[in-house]
KEMITOR-479026 format. One record per residue (C-alpha): residue number from 1; x, y, z. Coordinates in nm, 2 decimals. Layout:
N
NUM; X; Y; Z;
...
END
This chain:
668
1; -21.41; 5.20; 4.29;
2; -21.13; 5.37; 4.13;
3; -20.99; 5.43; 4.50;
4; -21.07; 5.10; 4.63;
5; -20.88; 4.95; 4.32;
6; -20.56; 5.18; 4.42;
7; -20.62; 5.14; 4.74;
8; -20.53; 4.75; 4.70;
9; -20.22; 4.81; 4.51;
10; -19.92; 4.73; 4.68;
11; -19.70; 4.96; 4.44;
12; -19.68; 5.32; 4.57;
13; -19.52; 5.43; 4.26;
14; -19.80; 5.33; 4.05;
15; -20.05; 5.46; 4.26;
16; -19.89; 5.78; 4.28;
17; -19.82; 5.80; 3.89;
18; -20.18; 5.70; 3.79;
19; -20.35; 5.93; 4.03;
20; -20.13; 6.24; 3.90;
21; -20.18; 6.14; 3.55;
22; -20.61; 6.13; 3.58;
23; -20.55; 6.50; 3.76;
24; -20.35; 6.64; 3.51;
25; -20.57; 6.52; 3.25;
26; -20.86; 6.71; 3.44;
27; -20.67; 7.01; 3.44;
28; -20.66; 7.02; 3.06;
29; -21.01; 6.99; 3.05;
30; -21.11; 7.32; 3.24;
31; -21.30; 7.53; 3.29;
32; -21.62; 7.31; 3.31;
33; -21.86; 7.56; 3.18;
34; -22.07; 7.40; 2.90;
35; -22.06; 7.53; 2.56;
36; -22.38; 7.64; 2.39;
37; -22.39; 7.36; 2.19;
38; -22.55; 7.16; 2.49;
39; -22.86; 7.36; 2.48;
40; -23.13; 7.12; 2.52;
41; -23.38; 7.05; 2.24;
42; -23.67; 7.08; 2.52;
43; -23.80; 6.71; 2.39;
44; -23.56; 6.50; 2.54;
45; -23.59; 6.36; 2.89;
46; -23.46; 6.61; 3.12;
47; -23.32; 6.34; 3.38;
48; -23.11; 6.16; 3.11;
49; -23.02; 6.49; 2.93;
50; -22.90; 6.63; 3.29;
51; -22.72; 6.30; 3.34;
52; -22.52; 6.34; 3.01;
53; -22.47; 6.73; 3.06;
54; -22.32; 6.67; 3.39;
55; -22.12; 6.33; 3.31;
56; -21.94; 6.52; 3.00;
57; -21.82; 6.87; 3.20;
58; -21.79; 6.75; 3.55;
59; -21.80; 6.36; 3.53;
60; -21.39; 6.34; 3.55;
61; -21.37; 6.64; 3.80;
62; -21.64; 6.50; 4.03;
63; -21.48; 6.15; 3.99;
64; -21.13; 6.29; 4.13;
65; -21.29; 6.49; 4.40;
66; -21.52; 6.22; 4.51;
67; -21.25; 5.94; 4.50;
68; -20.92; 6.15; 4.66;
69; -21.12; 6.16; 5.00;
70; -21.14; 5.79; 5.05;
71; -20.77; 5.77; 4.87;
72; -20.63; 6.03; 5.10;
73; -20.76; 5.87; 5.41;
74; -20.61; 5.50; 5.30;
75; -20.26; 5.67; 5.27;
76; -20.32; 5.84; 5.62;
77; -20.39; 5.48; 5.75;
78; -20.10; 5.33; 5.62;
79; -19.84; 5.58; 5.70;
80; -20.00; 5.65; 6.05;
81; -20.11; 5.29; 6.12;
82; -20.21; 5.34; 6.48;
83; -20.45; 5.61; 6.43;
84; -20.81; 5.61; 6.30;
85; -20.84; 5.78; 5.97;
86; -21.22; 5.82; 6.00;
87; -21.24; 6.17; 6.15;
88; -21.11; 6.28; 5.79;
89; -21.41; 6.18; 5.64;
90; -21.64; 6.43; 5.92;
91; -21.38; 6.70; 5.80;
92; -21.45; 6.64; 5.45;
93; -21.83; 6.66; 5.53;
94; -21.77; 6.98; 5.75;
95; -21.58; 7.13; 5.42;
96; -21.90; 7.00; 5.19;
97; -22.13; 7.17; 5.45;
98; -21.92; 7.48; 5.44;
99; -21.94; 7.50; 5.08;
100; -22.31; 7.45; 5.06;
101; -22.41; 7.75; 5.29;
102; -22.12; 7.97; 5.11;
103; -22.25; 7.95; 4.76;
104; -22.60; 8.08; 4.78;
105; -22.50; 8.36; 5.06;
106; -22.16; 8.43; 4.92;
107; -22.05; 8.34; 4.62;
108; -22.34; 8.36; 4.39;
109; -22.43; 8.73; 4.51;
110; -22.07; 8.84; 4.44;
111; -21.95; 8.64; 4.15;
112; -22.09; 8.57; 3.79;
113; -22.08; 8.23; 3.64;
114; -21.80; 8.32; 3.41;
115; -21.60; 8.42; 3.72;
116; -21.72; 8.12; 3.93;
117; -21.62; 7.91; 3.66;
118; -21.27; 8.03; 3.65;
119; -21.19; 8.05; 4.02;
120; -21.32; 7.69; 4.06;
121; -21.06; 7.60; 3.83;
122; -20.79; 7.76; 3.96;
123; -20.90; 7.61; 4.31;
124; -20.90; 7.25; 4.14;
125; -20.56; 7.32; 3.97;
126; -20.43; 7.40; 4.34;
127; -20.61; 7.09; 4.45;
128; -20.45; 6.88; 4.18;
129; -20.07; 7.03; 4.27;
130; -20.14; 6.95; 4.62;
131; -20.28; 6.60; 4.58;
132; -19.98; 6.50; 4.35;
133; -19.73; 6.67; 4.59;
134; -19.90; 6.42; 4.85;
135; -19.93; 6.13; 4.61;
136; -19.52; 6.12; 4.55;
137; -19.48; 6.18; 4.91;
138; -19.65; 5.86; 5.00;
139; -19.47; 5.69; 4.72;
140; -19.13; 5.79; 4.91;
141; -19.24; 5.60; 5.22;
142; -19.06; 5.27; 5.15;
143; -19.30; 5.06; 5.39;
144; -19.51; 5.09; 5.70;
145; -19.24; 4.87; 5.88;
146; -18.95; 5.06; 5.81;
147; -19.14; 5.39; 5.86;
148; -19.24; 5.32; 6.24;
149; -18.97; 5.53; 6.40;
150; -19.04; 5.82; 6.17;
151; -19.39; 5.82; 6.20;
152; -19.37; 5.78; 6.61;
153; -19.21; 6.12; 6.59;
154; -19.46; 6.28; 6.37;
155; -19.75; 6.13; 6.59;
156; -19.62; 6.28; 6.89;
157; -19.62; 6.60; 6.71;
158; -19.96; 6.55; 6.59;
159; -20.13; 6.43; 6.92;
160; -20.15; 6.77; 7.07;
161; -20.37; 6.89; 6.80;
162; -20.56; 6.54; 6.76;
163; -20.86; 6.45; 6.98;
164; -20.86; 6.12; 7.22;
165; -21.09; 5.97; 6.96;
166; -20.83; 5.93; 6.72;
167; -20.60; 5.77; 6.98;
168; -20.82; 5.49; 7.03;
169; -20.68; 5.15; 6.90;
170; -20.82; 5.07; 6.53;
171; -20.99; 4.73; 6.46;
172; -20.81; 4.43; 6.44;
173; -20.65; 4.45; 6.06;
174; -20.69; 4.09; 6.01;
175; -21.06; 4.08; 6.11;
176; -21.28; 3.97; 5.83;
177; -21.62; 4.12; 5.70;
178; -21.94; 3.96; 5.71;
179; -22.17; 3.99; 5.39;
180; -22.43; 4.10; 5.66;
181; -22.19; 4.39; 5.71;
182; -22.12; 4.46; 5.36;
183; -22.56; 4.48; 5.30;
184; -22.58; 4.73; 5.58;
185; -22.28; 4.97; 5.46;
186; -22.50; 4.98; 5.14;
187; -22.86; 4.99; 5.28;
188; -22.78; 5.25; 5.54;
189; -22.65; 5.54; 5.35;
190; -22.92; 5.46; 5.06;
191; -23.19; 5.48; 5.36;
192; -23.06; 5.79; 5.48;
193; -23.03; 5.93; 5.08;
194; -23.39; 5.82; 5.03;
195; -23.52; 6.03; 5.35;
196; -23.30; 6.32; 5.23;
197; -23.46; 6.34; 4.87;
198; -23.82; 6.26; 5.01;
199; -23.85; 6.50; 5.26;
200; -23.68; 6.77; 5.04;
201; -23.95; 6.70; 4.77;
202; -24.20; 6.71; 5.04;
203; -24.11; 7.04; 5.19;
204; -24.00; 7.24; 4.89;
205; -24.32; 7.12; 4.67;
206; -24.62; 7.08; 4.96;
207; -24.51; 7.25; 5.27;
208; -24.25; 7.56; 5.25;
209; -24.26; 7.63; 4.89;
210; -23.95; 7.88; 4.94;
211; -23.64; 7.97; 4.73;
212; -23.34; 7.78; 4.92;
213; -23.56; 7.59; 5.11;
214; -23.35; 7.28; 4.95;
215; -23.03; 7.39; 5.13;
216; -23.18; 7.33; 5.52;
217; -23.25; 6.95; 5.47;
218; -22.89; 6.92; 5.31;
219; -22.73; 7.10; 5.56;
220; -22.89; 6.86; 5.83;
221; -22.79; 6.55; 5.65;
222; -22.44; 6.65; 5.59;
223; -22.43; 6.76; 5.99;
224; -22.52; 6.39; 6.07;
225; -22.23; 6.28; 5.89;
226; -22.01; 6.51; 6.10;
227; -22.13; 6.45; 6.40;
228; -22.13; 6.03; 6.39;
229; -21.78; 6.02; 6.21;
230; -21.61; 6.28; 6.43;
231; -21.65; 6.10; 6.76;
232; -21.79; 5.77; 6.76;
233; -21.86; 5.82; 7.13;
234; -22.14; 6.07; 7.05;
235; -22.38; 5.83; 6.88;
236; -22.56; 5.70; 7.15;
237; -22.81; 5.39; 7.01;
238; -23.05; 5.40; 7.29;
239; -23.09; 5.80; 7.29;
240; -23.05; 5.86; 6.92;
241; -23.32; 5.55; 6.82;
242; -23.55; 5.66; 7.12;
243; -23.58; 6.02; 6.96;
244; -23.59; 5.88; 6.62;
245; -23.90; 5.72; 6.73;
246; -24.08; 6.01; 6.89;
247; -24.02; 6.20; 6.55;
248; -24.18; 5.92; 6.36;
249; -24.45; 5.95; 6.62;
250; -24.48; 6.34; 6.55;
251; -24.52; 6.31; 6.18;
252; -24.78; 6.04; 6.18;
253; -24.95; 6.25; 6.44;
254; -24.99; 6.55; 6.18;
255; -25.06; 6.32; 5.90;
256; -25.36; 6.22; 6.12;
257; -25.49; 6.53; 6.22;
258; -25.82; 6.51; 6.16;
259; -25.87; 6.19; 6.40;
260; -25.62; 6.34; 6.67;
261; -25.86; 6.62; 6.68;
262; -26.17; 6.41; 6.75;
263; -25.95; 6.25; 7.03;
264; -25.90; 6.57; 7.20;
265; -26.23; 6.66; 7.19;
266; -26.34; 6.35; 7.32;
267; -26.10; 6.40; 7.63;
268; -26.22; 6.77; 7.68;
269; -25.90; 6.91; 7.57;
270; -25.99; 7.26; 7.42;
271; -25.70; 7.25; 7.14;
272; -25.72; 7.35; 6.76;
273; -25.51; 7.05; 6.67;
274; -25.57; 7.08; 6.28;
275; -25.52; 7.46; 6.24;
276; -25.17; 7.39; 6.49;
277; -25.05; 7.13; 6.25;
278; -25.13; 7.31; 5.95;
279; -24.89; 7.60; 6.01;
280; -24.60; 7.59; 5.78;
281; -24.34; 7.63; 6.03;
282; -24.47; 7.32; 6.23;
283; -24.47; 7.10; 5.97;
284; -24.14; 7.17; 5.83;
285; -23.98; 7.17; 6.17;
286; -24.14; 6.82; 6.25;
287; -24.02; 6.69; 5.91;
288; -23.68; 6.84; 5.93;
289; -23.66; 6.69; 6.26;
290; -23.76; 6.35; 6.14;
291; -23.49; 6.36; 5.89;
292; -23.23; 6.46; 6.11;
293; -23.26; 6.19; 6.38;
294; -23.32; 5.89; 6.11;
295; -23.00; 6.04; 5.95;
296; -22.82; 6.07; 6.28;
297; -22.96; 5.68; 6.33;
298; -22.87; 5.56; 5.97;
299; -22.49; 5.71; 6.00;
300; -22.44; 5.63; 6.36;
301; -22.52; 5.26; 6.32;
302; -22.28; 5.29; 5.99;
303; -21.98; 5.41; 6.22;
304; -22.08; 5.11; 6.45;
305; -22.00; 4.91; 6.14;
306; -21.67; 5.08; 5.99;
307; -21.42; 4.83; 5.91;
308; -21.06; 4.83; 6.01;
309; -20.83; 5.06; 5.76;
310; -20.74; 4.81; 5.56;
311; -21.09; 4.76; 5.44;
312; -21.15; 5.15; 5.44;
313; -21.17; 5.22; 5.05;
314; -21.42; 4.93; 5.03;
315; -21.63; 5.04; 5.28;
316; -21.63; 5.42; 5.13;
317; -21.72; 5.25; 4.77;
318; -22.02; 5.07; 4.94;
319; -22.13; 5.39; 5.12;
320; -22.14; 5.57; 4.79;
321; -22.31; 5.31; 4.61;
322; -22.58; 5.31; 4.86;
323; -22.61; 5.70; 4.81;
324; -22.61; 5.65; 4.45;
325; -22.89; 5.36; 4.49;
326; -23.10; 5.60; 4.71;
327; -23.08; 5.87; 4.45;
328; -23.18; 5.68; 4.18;
329; -23.47; 5.54; 4.36;
330; -23.63; 5.85; 4.46;
331; -23.53; 6.09; 4.12;
332; -23.56; 5.82; 3.83;
333; -23.76; 5.50; 3.99;
334; -24.03; 5.66; 4.21;
335; -24.13; 5.91; 3.94;
336; -24.18; 5.65; 3.68;
337; -24.39; 5.43; 3.93;
338; -24.59; 5.69; 4.17;
339; -24.85; 5.95; 4.12;
340; -24.74; 6.14; 4.42;
341; -24.47; 6.17; 4.67;
342; -24.54; 5.81; 4.84;
343; -24.15; 5.74; 4.88;
344; -24.21; 5.93; 5.17;
345; -24.46; 5.72; 5.34;
346; -24.24; 5.41; 5.26;
347; -23.93; 5.61; 5.43;
348; -24.15; 5.69; 5.72;
349; -24.26; 5.32; 5.80;
350; -23.89; 5.19; 5.73;
351; -23.77; 5.51; 6.00;
352; -24.03; 5.35; 6.25;
353; -23.92; 5.01; 6.21;
354; -23.57; 5.06; 6.23;
355; -23.56; 5.30; 6.51;
356; -23.79; 5.08; 6.68;
357; -23.58; 4.75; 6.63;
358; -23.27; 4.96; 6.73;
359; -23.41; 5.09; 7.04;
360; -23.55; 4.76; 7.14;
361; -23.22; 4.57; 7.06;
362; -23.06; 4.85; 7.26;
363; -23.34; 4.85; 7.57;
364; -23.41; 4.50; 7.58;
365; -23.12; 4.33; 7.46;
366; -23.17; 3.97; 7.67;
367; -23.54; 3.97; 7.66;
368; -23.59; 4.00; 7.30;
369; -23.31; 3.72; 7.22;
370; -23.56; 3.49; 7.44;
371; -23.87; 3.57; 7.24;
372; -23.74; 3.63; 6.88;
373; -24.08; 3.52; 6.75;
374; -24.27; 3.80; 6.97;
375; -24.03; 4.03; 6.79;
376; -24.06; 3.94; 6.46;
377; -24.45; 3.94; 6.54;
378; -24.47; 4.31; 6.69;
379; -24.25; 4.41; 6.36;
380; -24.52; 4.26; 6.14;
381; -24.79; 4.44; 6.35;
382; -24.62; 4.74; 6.33;
383; -24.56; 4.73; 5.94;
384; -24.92; 4.63; 5.88;
385; -25.06; 4.92; 6.10;
386; -24.84; 5.19; 5.98;
387; -24.93; 5.05; 5.61;
388; -25.29; 5.12; 5.68;
389; -25.26; 5.44; 5.83;
390; -25.04; 5.57; 5.51;
391; -25.25; 5.39; 5.30;
392; -25.56; 5.59; 5.44;
393; -25.39; 5.90; 5.37;
394; -25.31; 5.78; 5.02;
395; -25.63; 5.68; 4.93;
396; -25.81; 6.04; 5.08;
397; -25.57; 6.23; 4.87;
398; -25.65; 6.02; 4.54;
399; -26.02; 6.05; 4.66;
400; -25.98; 6.42; 4.65;
401; -25.82; 6.47; 4.33;
402; -25.98; 6.41; 4.00;
403; -25.65; 6.35; 3.86;
404; -25.26; 6.32; 3.99;
405; -24.97; 6.27; 3.79;
406; -24.59; 6.29; 3.87;
407; -24.32; 6.33; 3.62;
408; -23.97; 6.48; 3.65;
409; -24.10; 6.83; 3.72;
410; -24.30; 6.73; 4.04;
411; -24.68; 6.63; 4.11;
412; -24.97; 6.80; 3.96;
413; -25.29; 6.71; 4.06;
414; -25.66; 6.85; 3.97;
415; -25.93; 6.89; 4.26;
416; -26.30; 6.99; 4.23;
417; -26.42; 7.25; 4.45;
418; -26.82; 7.20; 4.48;
419; -26.88; 7.51; 4.70;
420; -26.68; 7.81; 4.79;
421; -26.86; 8.03; 5.06;
422; -26.75; 8.35; 4.92;
423; -26.94; 8.26; 4.60;
424; -27.31; 8.14; 4.54;
425; -27.32; 7.73; 4.64;
426; -27.42; 7.66; 4.27;
427; -27.10; 7.82; 4.13;
428; -26.85; 7.56; 4.15;
429; -26.53; 7.48; 3.95;
430; -26.19; 7.27; 3.90;
431; -25.85; 7.37; 4.01;
432; -25.52; 7.27; 3.87;
433; -25.24; 7.27; 4.13;
434; -24.87; 7.22; 4.09;
435; -24.78; 7.10; 4.46;
436; -24.94; 7.39; 4.68;
437; -24.92; 7.64; 4.40;
438; -25.24; 7.71; 4.24;
439; -25.21; 7.72; 3.85;
440; -25.56; 7.77; 3.73;
441; -25.90; 7.76; 3.82;
442; -26.22; 7.71; 3.63;
443; -26.60; 7.75; 3.66;
444; -26.80; 7.41; 3.60;
445; -27.12; 7.58; 3.61;
446; -27.30; 7.62; 3.27;
447; -27.24; 7.95; 3.09;
448; -26.95; 8.06; 3.31;
449; -26.68; 7.81; 3.16;
450; -26.47; 8.09; 2.98;
451; -26.48; 8.34; 3.25;
452; -26.09; 8.43; 3.33;
453; -26.02; 8.33; 3.69;
454; -25.74; 8.37; 3.94;
455; -25.43; 8.58; 3.82;
456; -25.62; 8.65; 3.49;
457; -25.94; 8.84; 3.55;
458; -26.04; 9.10; 3.31;
459; -25.95; 9.33; 3.58;
460; -25.60; 9.24; 3.57;
461; -25.28; 9.38; 3.40;
462; -25.28; 9.08; 3.11;
463; -25.67; 9.09; 3.13;
464; -25.69; 9.47; 3.05;
465; -25.41; 9.44; 2.77;
466; -25.54; 9.15; 2.59;
467; -25.92; 9.30; 2.60;
468; -25.80; 9.63; 2.51;
469; -25.48; 9.61; 2.28;
470; -25.57; 9.76; 1.94;
471; -25.64; 9.48; 1.68;
472; -25.42; 9.51; 1.37;
473; -25.61; 9.60; 1.03;
474; -25.66; 9.27; 0.83;
475; -25.56; 9.01; 1.09;
476; -25.64; 8.90; 1.46;
477; -25.41; 8.92; 1.75;
478; -25.10; 8.77; 1.76;
479; -25.01; 8.64; 2.13;
480; -24.70; 8.45; 2.27;
481; -24.77; 8.28; 2.65;
482; -24.51; 8.13; 2.86;
483; -24.66; 7.89; 3.07;
484; -25.01; 7.71; 3.02;
485; -25.16; 7.66; 3.34;
486; -25.51; 7.52; 3.30;
487; -25.53; 7.75; 2.98;
488; -25.70; 8.00; 3.13;
489; -25.56; 8.30; 2.91;
490; -25.73; 8.12; 2.62;
491; -26.06; 8.28; 2.72;
492; -25.96; 8.61; 2.59;
493; -25.90; 8.44; 2.23;
494; -26.12; 8.54; 1.92;
495; -26.17; 8.40; 1.60;
496; -25.86; 8.49; 1.39;
497; -25.63; 8.52; 1.67;
498; -25.32; 8.30; 1.70;
499; -25.19; 8.21; 2.04;
500; -24.90; 8.04; 2.09;
501; -24.82; 7.83; 2.44;
502; -24.49; 7.75; 2.57;
503; -24.48; 7.50; 2.83;
504; -24.19; 7.27; 2.95;
505; -24.38; 7.01; 3.16;
506; -24.56; 6.77; 2.91;
507; -24.81; 6.67; 3.17;
508; -24.95; 7.05; 3.25;
509; -25.05; 7.01; 2.84;
510; -25.21; 6.70; 2.87;
511; -25.41; 6.80; 3.20;
512; -25.51; 7.14; 3.05;
513; -25.67; 6.97; 2.75;
514; -25.82; 6.70; 2.96;
515; -25.97; 6.82; 3.26;
516; -26.03; 7.20; 3.17;
517; -26.22; 7.34; 2.85;
518; -26.04; 7.66; 2.82;
519; -25.85; 7.52; 2.51;
520; -26.11; 7.33; 2.34;
521; -26.39; 7.64; 2.41;
522; -26.14; 7.89; 2.26;
523; -26.21; 8.00; 1.89;
524; -25.84; 8.13; 1.85;
525; -25.61; 7.92; 1.69;
526; -25.40; 7.76; 1.92;
527; -25.04; 7.63; 1.90;
528; -24.82; 7.45; 2.19;
529; -24.46; 7.44; 2.20;
530; -24.30; 7.19; 2.42;
531; -23.97; 7.29; 2.60;
532; -23.80; 7.55; 2.76;
533; -23.94; 7.87; 2.63;
534; -23.65; 8.07; 2.59;
535; -23.51; 7.82; 2.36;
536; -23.82; 7.78; 2.16;
537; -23.86; 8.15; 2.13;
538; -23.51; 8.17; 1.99;
539; -23.55; 7.91; 1.76;
540; -23.91; 8.03; 1.62;
541; -23.93; 8.09; 1.28;
542; -24.31; 8.26; 1.31;
543; -24.41; 8.61; 1.29;
544; -24.38; 8.81; 1.59;
545; -24.62; 8.87; 1.86;
546; -24.84; 9.18; 1.94;
547; -24.84; 9.05; 2.28;
548; -24.59; 8.81; 2.47;
549; -24.71; 8.72; 2.77;
550; -24.47; 8.56; 3.07;
551; -24.64; 8.39; 3.35;
552; -24.35; 8.14; 3.50;
553; -24.27; 8.31; 3.84;
554; -24.55; 8.23; 4.08;
555; -24.36; 7.93; 4.24;
556; -24.06; 7.90; 4.42;
557; -23.81; 7.77; 4.18;
558; -23.83; 8.06; 3.92;
559; -23.64; 8.04; 3.59;
560; -23.40; 8.28; 3.63;
561; -23.28; 8.26; 3.29;
562; -23.63; 8.42; 3.17;
563; -23.51; 8.73; 3.36;
564; -23.18; 8.84; 3.22;
565; -23.06; 9.13; 2.99;
566; -23.04; 8.87; 2.69;
567; -23.38; 8.71; 2.77;
568; -23.54; 9.06; 2.75;
569; -23.35; 9.14; 2.44;
570; -23.47; 8.81; 2.29;
571; -23.82; 8.92; 2.36;
572; -23.81; 9.24; 2.19;
573; -23.73; 9.06; 1.88;
574; -24.00; 8.86; 1.89;
575; -24.24; 9.15; 1.96;
576; -24.39; 9.36; 1.69;
577; -24.26; 9.75; 1.72;
578; -24.59; 9.85; 1.91;
579; -24.57; 9.52; 2.11;
580; -24.62; 9.45; 2.49;
581; -24.45; 9.26; 2.70;
582; -24.70; 9.13; 3.03;
583; -24.49; 8.97; 3.31;
584; -24.64; 8.80; 3.61;
585; -24.43; 8.90; 3.91;
586; -24.71; 8.79; 4.18;
587; -24.49; 8.59; 4.43;
588; -24.53; 8.52; 4.80;
589; -24.14; 8.48; 4.83;
590; -23.96; 8.69; 4.59;
591; -23.98; 9.09; 4.50;
592; -23.96; 9.03; 4.10;
593; -24.08; 9.42; 4.04;
594; -23.73; 9.59; 4.06;
595; -23.56; 9.29; 3.88;
596; -23.81; 9.38; 3.60;
597; -23.77; 9.74; 3.64;
598; -23.41; 9.76; 3.64;
599; -23.42; 9.55; 3.30;
600; -23.67; 9.76; 3.15;
601; -23.46; 10.06; 3.20;
602; -23.16; 9.92; 3.06;
603; -23.37; 9.85; 2.76;
604; -23.53; 10.18; 2.74;
605; -23.87; 10.06; 2.76;
606; -24.18; 10.22; 2.93;
607; -24.33; 10.01; 3.22;
608; -24.60; 10.05; 3.47;
609; -24.75; 9.81; 3.73;
610; -25.10; 9.70; 3.76;
611; -25.19; 9.57; 4.07;
612; -25.52; 9.40; 4.15;
613; -25.62; 9.36; 4.50;
614; -25.90; 9.22; 4.69;
615; -25.89; 8.80; 4.65;
616; -26.23; 8.65; 4.68;
617; -26.21; 8.26; 4.71;
618; -25.98; 8.04; 4.48;
619; -26.14; 8.18; 4.16;
620; -26.06; 8.57; 4.20;
621; -25.71; 8.58; 4.33;
622; -25.46; 8.91; 4.36;
623; -25.20; 8.98; 4.10;
624; -24.91; 9.20; 4.00;
625; -24.88; 9.24; 3.61;
626; -24.59; 9.47; 3.46;
627; -24.65; 9.63; 3.12;
628; -24.32; 9.68; 2.91;
629; -24.36; 9.84; 2.58;
630; -24.25; 10.16; 2.35;
631; -24.61; 10.23; 2.27;
632; -24.70; 10.49; 2.49;
633; -25.00; 10.57; 2.34;
634; -25.13; 10.20; 2.43;
635; -25.03; 10.32; 2.81;
636; -25.24; 10.60; 2.78;
637; -25.55; 10.43; 2.69;
638; -25.82; 10.49; 3.00;
639; -25.86; 10.17; 3.04;
640; -25.50; 10.10; 3.15;
641; -25.40; 10.46; 3.22;
642; -25.69; 10.45; 3.52;
643; -25.51; 10.15; 3.69;
644; -25.13; 10.15; 3.64;
645; -24.89; 10.30; 3.87;
646; -24.52; 10.32; 3.86;
647; -24.31; 10.04; 3.90;
648; -24.13; 9.98; 4.24;
649; -23.76; 10.01; 4.19;
650; -23.41; 9.97; 4.37;
651; -23.16; 10.19; 4.27;
652; -22.89; 9.90; 4.40;
653; -23.07; 9.63; 4.23;
654; -22.77; 9.50; 3.99;
655; -22.89; 9.40; 3.64;
656; -22.96; 9.05; 3.59;
657; -22.76; 8.85; 3.31;
658; -22.74; 8.50; 3.17;
659; -22.41; 8.52; 3.38;
660; -22.55; 8.68; 3.72;
661; -22.86; 8.69; 3.97;
662; -22.91; 8.69; 4.30;
663; -23.21; 8.57; 4.44;
664; -23.09; 8.64; 4.80;
665; -23.12; 9.00; 4.73;
666; -23.48; 8.99; 4.65;
667; -23.62; 8.73; 4.92;
668; -23.90; 8.89; 5.11;
END
């Protein structure tokens, strides 16, 4: 809106002065690193807290960075009226993509957050100086008519390095913009943004649960902007819409794997379709291909509807509003009204209708004009058919789950497993999942409800610690546990013990209490602290714990602030002198053991690893636990000494601190 407002002003001097004042004001607010007073209390809604935090600290810099691009293109169009400024938008997205890829692979591994903040601030100062210079240079241009001669000379020099695309005549400056076009300027980027976020959520939670996975869909999204806005001639409606239709059909076939397997069998085709589509790489490719083709189609249509440079800032304002609406829809609205990622199903339905409409309009233009009713009926039939398909998918998921809920932290669901081929048929249980990650399993057979399972069995590192830690005279054990899951570790609680669970997701606490009996069957005194575990530990005024359990690292997005030097100093303060810190380092994607070993060596703790091998079904899983303590006598207990091994160390592993960590370094 700011760029659109300034773009309408006739006084170039006023434009230059206003923009310069805002840039200088922002420079005075640097650096953008939040102060410690902004630490959350753990009780507030994370969505609104994050929006407030970002608005206060990066709101004005982001506002100026986002508005300067359209504003510079507006200036370019007014100085060079015969040249198209839209290729500059492709270049700006190329810069965004370069920054996106460079941060996790170059910046984060080499610089701590303090240096990152100062270097970013320095770069913003240079940006402000250059923008102010350009603003006053633009102001010195008296008007477009008087600068025609000088502009012609400049254009001759620039033409040799510019594409023929920029030499195309710009659209008629006097052409009015229809309301239909204005609506599409918002709807198309909103739909592309919804598809981006829906696919990203689905991939990161349910398919490829891997760190940095989010980089791939966002890179593809930016790439579609670059392709479409760099050369309008690169966009072919017929080809792009057809490819998008193929992508939609591919994803639909994957979601209907069981039906397709029956079809192949009836046709006599020997192909294990179900196992093929269950492969994570196949699913990831299919959904990324869908995202790329649909965004390419949306942004290609957006380029077709781009206005004359006179309306350039209004166009970019509409695109920004559309992107914001898409983000709000997926990030705020959908978690409030859906129990799963159903916006993905709705987005696929919309993609099928949109790509089918564009392809039909392009390939059968004349025929469809004569049979508009037929076109409408086909659209309704396609909508109903796809709705039935995805409704059946949602119904199957709902019937398979005892409970399913979604909030800011993702989708949490409970499923009953009535028979495991590796167990006796009568031994069935209930599992808690967050996406694809198992967070707990409880036997439902009478008499086995308090049997520890999964990563927490009695022969696991944490099980051996809680069973063998010497009980203090005159009181029970005090145990702190970061991460609740289904509450399995409550199986070890005895009368007189005090167990404190630190959990950030309120839905986990609700599910553990409502669908599992680990907590209700525990004779120990239980306490629950909702919020970020580290902040809760910092504010805790309770007595030190004998055992502190860290169990928050089995997913893809590990809380790195719990694995820093400062965090481990806090853990030592929250432990008794002879206490034990148990760290769960089982992770399919990250080598956490060298990180913890480096932190333990820095603090001078004794450290061992207890690895349990031999997984048997859902109830018995492999696990890796690291025990850190200054209590050498505890490590020499036969139950511990007989199964321990030295931890995996990496002499070159840098020390993780609150200002530095490197996920790329520990990827498997």
